[in-house]
N, C-alpha and C positions, 0 to 999 in steps of 0.2 A: 504494501499502498504505498502510495506515496504521502510525499509530506502535507501538499492542498486537501488529499484527498483525507488524510485524516483528522486535518481542520476544519474542514467541512461538516465531515461528524464529528467533531468536537461542539461549533456551533451550532451543528443541529440539535443538540444533546440539551446545550445549556438553552438553547431558545422552547426546548420543552419543559425544561426546569423550571423558567421561567411564568411561561405560559400556563401549568402547572397553580405557582403558588397564586400567578395572577386570579385565576380560575376561584385557588380556596377565600381570596380578602374578598372578591365583590361575589360572591354565595348571597342571596338577601338569606335573612334569620329565620330559621324556619320557625314557628310556634312554641316546639319543645325547649330552644334553647333560650328562648324569650322570655317563659314561663319560667327556666331557672334565674333568668336572670331578675326579674320581679320577687321572686322567693328572697334572693342574694339580697338587694334591697328593703325587700321588708321585711328581714332577719335582723338587718348593719340599723335599719330608722329602729327598731323595738329595741338592740341593744342601745343604741343609745338616749331612749327615750327615759329604757331604766335607770341608766346611770345619771343622768340630768335628774331624772326624781330622787332617785337615794341622794347625790349631793346635795342638793336643794332639801333634803329634812334630813340630813348630819348637820348640813349647815345652818340653818332656822335652830338647830337645838346644841348649837357651840360646840358639836366635836369633831371637826375638821379644821385644821387651818385653813388661811384663806388662801396662800399658796396653793398647797393641793385643791382647794374647790377651785380652781381659776384652771391650773393645769387638765383635771378629770372636767371640765367643762368646753375646753378648747377638743381635749382630745373626742368627746359625744360628738364636737361640733366637726371636726375633721371627717370622721365619720357619716356623716350627717351631708357633708359637701361631698363626697368619695361617691355616697348614696345615688344624691340628686347630677350628678355627673353618669350613671353609671345609669339612669330613668332615661336622661333625656340624652343619650348617646345614639340611639337607636328609635327606630318609630316601629309600632307596632305591626308584625305582618298579617296579622289578620283583627275580626271583630270581636272573637273572642277575648284575644290578646288586650286589645284595646280597652274592652270592660272589665278586664282586670287592672292595669294601669289605669284609668280612670278612677278606681279606688282605691288604688293606695297612693296615688299621688296627692289628693288631700289628708293623708295621715304624715306624709312627707313634709307637708307642706305647714301642719300643723306644730308638726314633731321641732321642727326647725324653729317657727316663733317662738312655742314655750320656752324652749333651749334660753332662746337668745334673752327672753322675759325672768329664765330665773340665775342667769347669769348676771342682766345689769339689776336686778330690783335694786330697788334703795330700801325696804326693811324686809321684815320676818315674814307682815302678812302680802306681801307681794311674791315674795319666793315661795313661801305656800300656797297658793293661791294656782301661782306655776309648776311646781308638784304635781298638784291635784291635778293639772289636766297634760302633763305630762306622763303619769300614772296611769289615766284614764286613757293616752295615743298608746302605751305600751298594752295593754287590755285589748283595745281593740284590734291591734297588729298580731297579738296572740291567737284572737280571735280567726282572724283573714287565715296565717300561716295555719293553725288550723285546718279552716277550710280548702286551704289546697293542698293540706296533704303534708306539708312540711315541717311539722310542727314539733 
């Protein structure tokens, strides 16, 4: 085999490899893949809501240092940011997935708002109220995860 023939075979193999990679990347999301993403978002949101509620309750009871509370709130907020990004990263592939996303999105939005309220609360009453809302969100998310068979 001549050098130019070997080069042609290598170039063809490389082209086929990149075509395969492009095909894998460009494939639309399947409903099963999207459902897995929704479950991951719901779990992250549930965990952040639970963490926020726990920290807020402990903070109002005077059982945590302010630096610990700030770090815990930051970690929960980072988890929520990642969940929101993951939810927004791809459109739902079918009407059933759209319905699932539409049930989860308001819970994510409310958890973000309530975590922010707990973090910036001026007093214990505001922080307790935010903790109560976060606990309710965590309960709703638990129910949603159970319904989806992921709890």
